[in-house]
C-alpha positions, 0 to 999 in steps of 0.5 A: 499499499505504501509503495502504491501511495508513493508511486501514485504521489510520484506519478502526480508529481511527474504529471504536474512536472510534465505539464509545467515543462510543456508550459515552459516549452510553449512560453520559450517558443513564444519568447523565440517568436517574440525575439524575431518580432522585436528584431523585425520591429527594431529594423523597421523603426531604426532601433535595431540596436535597442531591439538586439540588446534588450532581446539578448537580456530577455533571452538570457533571463529566459534561458537561465530560468529554463536551463536551471529551473525548468518545470518548477516555479522559478522557471515560470517566473523568469519566462513570464518576466521575459515574455512581458519584457518582450511585449514592453520592448514591442510597444517601445519599438513601435512607438506606442502603437495600440496594435502591439498592446494586444500582446498584453492580453495574448501574454495574459492568456498564454501564461494560463498554460501553467494553470497557476494564477501566480504568473497571471498576477505577476504579468498583470502587475508588471504590465500595470507598472509598465503602463503607468511608469512609461506613461509618466515617463513619456509625459515627462519626455524621457523617450519611453512609450506606452501609447502614441501619446501620454494619457493617463486616463487611457492607461487607466482604462487599459488597466481596467480591462487588464484587471478584468481579464486578470481576474477572469484568468485567475479564476480560470487558472484556479479552475484549470488547476483544479481540473488539472489536479483532478485529471492528475489524480484520475491519471494517477489512480488509473496508472496505479490500477493499471500495472504491467502484469496485473490490475491493482485495486488496493488503493487504500494508501493513495491519497486523493483530494478532488471529488472526482478522484475520491469518487473514482477511488471509492468506486475502485475500492468497492470494486476491490471489495467485490473482486476480493469477494469474487476471488475468495468465493472463486477459491472456495468454489474451486476448493469445494468443487475439487473436494466434490469432484474427489468425493464424487470420484470416490463415491463413483468408485464405491458405487461401481463396486457396490453395483458389482457386488449387488450384481453378484449378490443378485446372481447369487440370490437367484441361485439361492432362490433356485436352491431354496425352490429345489429344497422346497420341492424336495421337502414336499417330496420328503413330506409325501414319502414321510406320509407314505412311510407313516402309512406303511408304518401304520399298516406294519403296526396293524400287522404286528398287532394282528400277529400278536393277536394270532400268537395269543390265539396260538398260545390259547390253542397250545394251552388247550392242546396241553390240557387235551394231552393231559387228558390223553395221558390220564386215559393212557394211565387208566388204560394201563391200569385197566390192562394191568387189572385185565392181565391179572384177571386173565392170569386168574382165569387160566387157559380161558383167559390167555387170549384176553391176557394177550389183548390186555398186554397189547392194550397195556403196551398201546397205553404205555406208547400212548402215554409216552407219546402224550408225554413227548407231545406234552414236552413239545407243547411245553417247549412250543408254549415257551417259544410261543410265549417268547415270540409273544413277548418279542412280537409285543415288543415289536409292536411297541417298537412299531408303535414308536416308529409310527409315532416317530414317523408321524412326528417326522411327517409333521416336522418335514411338513413344517420344513416344507411350509417354511421352505415354501415361505423362504422361497417366496421371501427369497424371491421377494428379496431377489426382486428387491436386490434386482431393483436395488441393483438397477437403482445402484447402476442409475445412481452410479451413472448419476454420480459419474454425471455429478463427478463430470459436472463437478470437474467441469465446474472446478475447471470453470472456477479455475478459469474464473480465478484466472480471470480475476487473478489479473486484479491484484487485491493485496 
């Protein structure tokens, strides 16, 4: 800021000095033209020596002032004095011709090039002193000329015109000075803003005093604040866009991975759905087989119960056979006794009873064989009864086992039925999940596409923000 302020001050000083240098050159050119005019008048009015001598003196004053103080106040004073001296010389050489009095007004107008009221007042004072002094010297006969004839009233009239013009020119000089200062300040502000490689808007250190300069400086400061906000917003936008683009790229990669995972999950879910459907079908088949097995087990239980009943009937029949065998044994025993008695009686009878004894012996032998057979049958029946009893016990146990098997098969049937129902429900649920996963997969793919579009938009916005930053980077706000 200090550098900018000092630079602006130097610029204003250089602008003022360049204006003063331009004024010095114009005045010096006017003095050169006045020198030629003086030499011409000196030759015309036979006063060439006076013209040359005074011209050399006035040129010396002008050249010394220009060479030593050009662009500064001493040069303005010396050049003004020299130009006024040449107007006085022209009037003197022309013997007071009124036409050369116009040089007074021309000189007063010409010194306005400095935009300073001081040379105007100096020239007016010098002209006033010249007119009054030369008029009085002319009236006294000393050979000085202000007009063709000495006339104080005419001189005072001329002085009135000179005074009026001087007052106007002083005011005009003040206005020109003010306008020049305004122009210098505006030029300084514009030059301070327009740097070689950037546009410098921070003019807080540039001092201005004129209303246009203050207005322009205020406008530039407001532009500085706006550009500062734009640069800050551009930086924030670029940073945010970079973060959004980076986040969108990461989100895009993750979304693509998620989409791939969902596609794989959808494929696996489809396979799982088929597997569950096959399991449900297998469970239905197992339910049917279990139902068939339960029916077969139930039929087996009925058959076992029938076998148990038959074994019980066999045991009853065997018991009856044993009873009958006991009866037969008893009959055989009694028959043996009867045969024994018959043999005894036959022996008593002698020869008459011999045939009956043979019969009785045969009957006895038959009774003994019947008793032996009955005993063998009884033994067999006893053994058969033991085996039938053991078979009955085993068949009863088998019946109980078959009943347990039937109960277990029925429970298995119920469990498989429940499994089949659950498998069917799971198949429906997994089908719904599969549909949801497929829909989620489609949505994820759409989201991935949107994320890619968003990433591309964020990248484009980031590039635009960078271009905006590059565009406003020409404005230097610090």
